[in-house]
C-alpha positions, 0 to 999 in steps of 0.5 A: 451943465451941472458939474464939469467932469466928463464920464469915462466909464464907457471908454475904459473898455473901449479904449484900453482900460483905466489907464486910457481913461486917466489919460483922457481925463487929463486932457483938460479940454475934454472936461468942459465938453457939454456934450459928454455925459456926467460922471457919477457924483461921489459923496464926501465930507471934510473931517473938520466939518464933522459935528463935534457935539454929543450924538443921539445914536439911532442906528440900532434896530434891536439894541446891541444886536442888529443895526439899522439899514444893515446886513446881519447873519444868524448861522448855526448847525442843523436843528440848532434853532436858527429859524425859531430864533429868527422868528422870535426876533422878527416878532419882537420887531413887529410888535415893537417889544423888547427882546431878551431884555433889549430895546427894539425899534418896530416896523414891518417885517418881511420874511422870505420863507423860500426854505420851508413856508409851511414851517414858518407859518406853523411857528408863527401860529405857535408864537401867537398861541403861546403869547396870546397875541396877534402879530401885526406887520409880519408878512410871510412871503410864501413864493420862492425867491432867488437873489442870484439869478437875475434881477426879476426877484429883486424888483418882485421883492421891492414891489411887494414890500412897497405894496405892504407898506402902503396897505399897512401904513408902516415902513419895513424895518427887517427882511429875513432871508431863510435860507442863504443857500435856498435864496441863492440857488445856483450859486456856488457858496464858496465862490467870491464871484457868485456870492459877491452877486448875492451880497450886492443884490442884498445890499441893493434891497437894503438901500432901496427899502431902508430896512435891515436884512437878516440872513439865516445860514448854516455852519460848515463842516468845521463849526469852529470856522464859523459860517459856511462858504466864501469867507468875503461874505464877512466883509459885507455883513455887519453882525454875526450871530452864532447859534449853538445847541446842547442836545443833552440839556436842550439848552441853546445859546445865541452869541454875537460873534461880530459887530462892525459898529454896534456894541455887543460883541461877545454878548450871549443870549440863552434860550430853549425851545418849548412845544406848543400844540396846534391840533392833531393828525388824522389819527388823533396824535397831537401836532404842533411847533415850538417857540423860543423861551429865554433862559440864562446863557451857560458860561462859555467854556474855554476850550483850548486845542492842545498842540502836538507839543503840549500833547507830547509833554503831557504824555512824557510827564504822565509816563514819569509819574512825577515832575521834571526839570524844565530844562530836561523836558526841553532836552528830551524833545531836542530831536523832535522839536525846536527848543524855543518852541518847547519852552514857549509851549511849557510857558503857555501850559503853566499860564493855562493851569495845565502845568505847575512850575516851581523851582524850575520843575514842571509837573502835571497837576495832581502828580508829585513834583519830584526832585529833578 
């Protein structure tokens, strides 16, 4: 017998749950029962056994952006350029070429094009034409995939990856899922029970292949709240990359909004989309697609949501046309707000530059200070 601890997994449900399993475990004679199945072995390490020397970290696929054997998500509003950027990242991995000035570890890329396989094909053609290259080791899976409804597609994906690895002689480094909504068809995005299954199945693919998995996803109705759906998905995801676009200027930004272990949180990568013609339609009108072109990321706007109290203070001082003693401002709102809350809001507004304070008088920038 290799071990000596009896397994009680099957007995938990049959004999009263976890407490019953513990009671059975405490019967020491059971732990020496050679006929009993073994428990699942758990891995552990003691702190004083950890290496004390300098480490060469090899946990980055795209330096400071996507880790190895990790789950990441690239999300943004419709038409923000999510898929174009995902293809650009994937092509850099397949070519083992730097991406946006970051070093890249190469490998096979498998793109699950469940949302729109034809669009992905066009975008890869545009990439190759624009850069004057052929991208090796970038496989577009044109069949629809569902990682929520059963295990059949998990096996299908793993089998295909194994076949492509054998054919090309390279290991898979990155799997791209386009999109989370389409590849989890039938699941309620807001349900922890449903999306937990999808996250678990994704983790199983990562574990089996040793590749990273990059989801393409959408923002919710309130873009300030980040990606759409069950909040618990964040616990399973190491890296979050948000895409925003300014339709007026055409500028787009990819910002790393979460990094669990890697450096890089807050890093911003600017880009624009450039058209590439690939042919014409039946009536001679040119048709094509777009590619990502790197640009400087615009400065991040420090937009601050104005509170109700701040709005009331601005309205009051604007109506006065001059500054006012801070204490009188607070007294003015005594019937509406707690005094301490008004004082705190005034302090924040002064720190943010929305108010000017001197000699106990607060005023709006650009308006006379006044005498009281």
